[in-house]
C-alpha positions as CSV (number, residue, x, y, z in Angstrom):
1,X,20.8,17.3,-0.8
2,X,18.8,14.2,-1.7
3,X,20.6,12.8,-4.7
4,X,22.9,10.0,-5.7
5,X,20.5,7.6,-4.1
6,X,20.1,9.4,-0.8
7,X,16.5,9.8,0.3
8,X,14.8,11.4,3.3
9,X,14.1,8.0,4.6
10,X,17.7,6.9,4.3
11,X,18.9,10.2,5.8
12,X,16.8,9.7,8.9
13,X,17.6,6.0,9.1
14,X,21.4,6.7,9.1
15,X,21.0,9.2,11.9
16,X,19.3,6.7,14.3
17,X,19.8,6.8,17.2
18,X,23.0,8.7,18.1
19,X,22.8,11.5,15.4
20,X,19.1,12.3,15.5
21,X,19.7,15.6,17.2
22,X,21.9,16.7,14.3
23,X,19.1,16.3,11.7
24,X,16.0,17.6,13.6
25,X,14.8,21.2,13.4
26,X,16.9,23.1,15.9
27,X,13.9,25.2,16.9
28,X,12.5,22.1,18.7
29,X,15.1,22.7,21.4
30,X,14.6,26.4,21.9
31,X,14.0,27.2,25.5
32,X,14.2,23.5,26.4
33,X,17.9,22.9,26.9
34,X,17.3,21.9,30.5
35,X,15.1,19.0,29.2
36,X,17.4,18.0,26.4
37,X,17.7,14.3,27.4
38,X,14.0,13.8,27.6
39,X,13.4,15.7,24.3
40,X,16.1,13.7,22.6
41,X,14.5,10.4,23.7
42,X,11.2,11.6,22.4
43,X,12.6,12.8,19.0
44,X,14.5,9.5,18.5
45,X,11.2,7.7,19.0
46,X,9.4,9.9,16.5
47,X,12.1,9.7,13.8
48,X,12.3,5.9,14.3
49,X,8.5,5.7,13.8
50,X,8.8,7.7,10.6
51,X,11.5,5.4,9.3
52,X,9.4,2.3,10.2
53,X,6.5,3.8,8.3
54,X,8.5,4.7,5.2
55,X,10.3,1.4,4.5
56,X,10.7,0.7,0.8
57,X,8.9,-2.6,1.0
58,X,5.2,-2.4,2.0
59,X,5.5,-5.6,3.9
60,X,8.1,-4.1,6.1
61,X,6.0,-1.0,7.1
62,X,4.3,-1.0,10.4
63,X,0.6,-1.0,10.9
64,X,-1.3,2.2,11.9
65,X,-2.2,0.8,15.2
66,X,1.5,0.4,16.0
67,X,2.2,3.9,14.7
68,X,-0.4,5.3,17.1
69,X,1.0,3.3,20.0
70,X,4.6,4.5,19.2
71,X,3.5,8.2,18.9
72,X,1.6,7.9,22.1
73,X,4.7,6.5,23.9
74,X,6.8,9.3,22.5
75,X,4.2,11.9,23.7
76,X,4.3,10.3,27.2
77,X,8.1,10.6,27.2
78,X,7.8,14.2,26.3
79,X,5.0,15.2,28.7
80,X,5.8,12.8,31.5
81,X,2.2,11.6,31.6
82,X,0.0,9.0,29.9
83,X,-1.8,10.8,27.1
84,X,-3.9,8.0,25.5
85,X,-6.0,5.5,27.2
86,X,-6.1,2.2,25.3
87,X,-9.6,1.7,26.7
88,X,-12.2,4.0,25.3
89,X,-15.8,4.1,26.5
90,X,-18.0,3.7,23.4
91,X,-21.7,3.7,24.1
92,X,-21.1,2.6,27.7
93,X,-19.0,-0.5,26.6
94,X,-15.2,-0.8,27.0
95,X,-13.6,-1.3,23.6
96,X,-9.9,-2.1,23.2
97,X,-8.9,0.1,20.3
98,X,-5.7,-1.8,19.7
99,X,-7.7,-4.9,19.1
100,X,-9.5,-3.3,16.1
101,X,-7.2,-4.2,13.2
102,X,-9.4,-2.5,10.6
103,X,-8.1,0.6,8.8
104,X,-11.1,2.6,10.0
105,X,-10.2,1.6,13.6
106,X,-6.6,2.8,13.0
107,X,-7.9,6.1,11.6
108,X,-10.1,6.6,14.7
109,X,-7.2,5.9,17.0
110,X,-5.0,8.4,15.1
111,X,-7.7,11.0,15.2
112,X,-8.1,10.7,18.9
113,X,-4.3,10.9,19.3
114,X,-4.3,14.2,17.2
115,X,-6.9,15.7,19.4
116,X,-5.1,14.6,22.6
117,X,-1.8,16.1,21.4
118,X,-3.2,19.5,20.4
119,X,-5.7,19.9,23.3
120,X,-3.7,18.2,26.1
121,X,-6.9,16.5,27.0
122,X,-7.5,12.8,27.5
123,X,-10.7,10.9,26.6
124,X,-10.8,9.8,30.3
125,X,-10.5,13.3,31.7
126,X,-13.2,14.2,34.3
127,X,-14.7,16.8,32.1
128,X,-15.9,14.2,29.6
129,X,-19.1,13.0,31.1
130,X,-22.9,13.2,30.4
131,X,-22.3,12.2,26.8
132,X,-19.5,14.7,26.1
133,X,-16.5,13.2,24.5
134,X,-13.1,14.5,23.3
135,X,-14.4,14.2,19.7
136,X,-17.6,16.2,20.6
137,X,-15.6,18.8,22.5
138,X,-13.3,19.4,19.5
139,X,-16.2,19.3,17.0
140,X,-18.2,22.0,18.9
141,X,-15.1,24.3,18.9
142,X,-14.8,24.3,15.1
143,X,-13.9,26.7,13.7
144,X,-14.3,29.8,15.8
145,X,-13.4,28.5,19.2
146,X,-10.5,26.2,18.4
147,X,-8.0,28.6,20.0
148,X,-10.0,28.2,23.3
149,X,-9.4,24.4,23.4
150,X,-5.9,23.9,22.1
151,X,-2.8,23.7,24.4
152,X,-1.9,27.3,25.2
153,X,1.8,26.4,25.0
154,X,1.4,26.1,21.2
155,X,1.2,29.9,21.1
156,X,4.1,30.8,23.3
157,X,6.4,33.2,21.6
158,X,4.3,33.1,18.5
159,X,1.7,35.9,19.1
160,X,2.9,37.8,16.0
161,X,2.0,34.7,13.9
162,X,-1.3,34.1,15.6
163,X,-3.5,34.2,12.4
164,X,-1.4,31.7,10.6
165,X,-1.1,29.4,13.6
166,X,-4.8,29.6,14.2
167,X,-5.5,28.5,10.6
168,X,-3.1,25.6,11.0
169,X,-4.6,24.5,14.3
170,X,-8.1,24.7,12.9
171,X,-7.0,22.4,10.1
172,X,-5.4,19.9,12.5
173,X,-8.3,19.8,14.9
174,X,-10.8,19.4,12.0
175,X,-8.7,16.5,10.7
176,X,-8.8,14.9,14.2
177,X,-12.6,15.2,14.2
178,X,-12.9,13.8,10.7
179,X,-10.8,10.8,11.8
180,X,-12.8,10.1,15.0
181,X,-16.4,10.1,13.7
182,X,-18.5,7.6,15.5
183,X,-19.5,5.7,12.3
184,X,-16.6,4.0,10.5
185,X,-18.2,4.9,7.2
186,X,-17.9,8.6,8.0
187,X,-14.2,8.5,8.8
188,X,-11.8,9.8,6.2
189,X,-9.2,7.7,4.5
190,X,-5.6,7.7,5.7
191,X,-4.4,9.1,2.4
192,X,-6.7,12.1,3.0
193,X,-5.4,12.4,6.5
194,X,-1.9,12.7,5.2
195,X,-2.9,15.3,2.6
196,X,-4.8,17.4,5.2
197,X,-1.9,17.4,7.7
198,X,0.6,18.2,4.9
199,X,-1.7,21.2,4.0
200,X,-1.8,22.3,7.6
201,X,2.0,22.1,7.7
202,X,2.3,24.2,4.6
203,X,0.0,26.8,6.2
204,X,2.3,26.9,9.2
205,X,5.7,27.0,7.4
206,X,4.6,28.8,4.3
207,X,6.2,26.2,2.0
208,X,5.3,22.9,0.4
209,X,6.6,19.6,1.9
């Protein structure tokens, strides 16, 4: 379908905002018709973020800190609760993540967002004390115990595909851990993050993207 100058970016951009529900995967609405308005608002925000990221001109693309903020906001719309604290406790000191404009800071923020989204845990949850962090919690679960820490709703109606879903979730959680290493020099590059998430998607769908 992408020919005669039409690209995935252009396809999504033309759908914003009124026709987004016509282009998204219909399975995203299964069993959620009673929450359609909230889900539509969330999906519009996600698609708009994707469009902002994939502008043809590099100077027009948004920064990763803004991507993280927009995806956090979309997640909050969907869940009805704040899922990402902009203040993180790092070695006992409050650090404003959004104030770190470095790419390694962006990667860290994105890694924490991934872990939040797939575990439904926040860095500020009461369980994270005595030195235990969301990063450490996820790292300790790799690889055998990942299914014990991920959001159980990710498995609803998919028990017959459990092995494939588990492989995908292990890959996603591992990526989140690689992104959120304490030392900036140990964090992976954003190009590697994209490659790993694409690979995880391929595991889940059984096809290349």
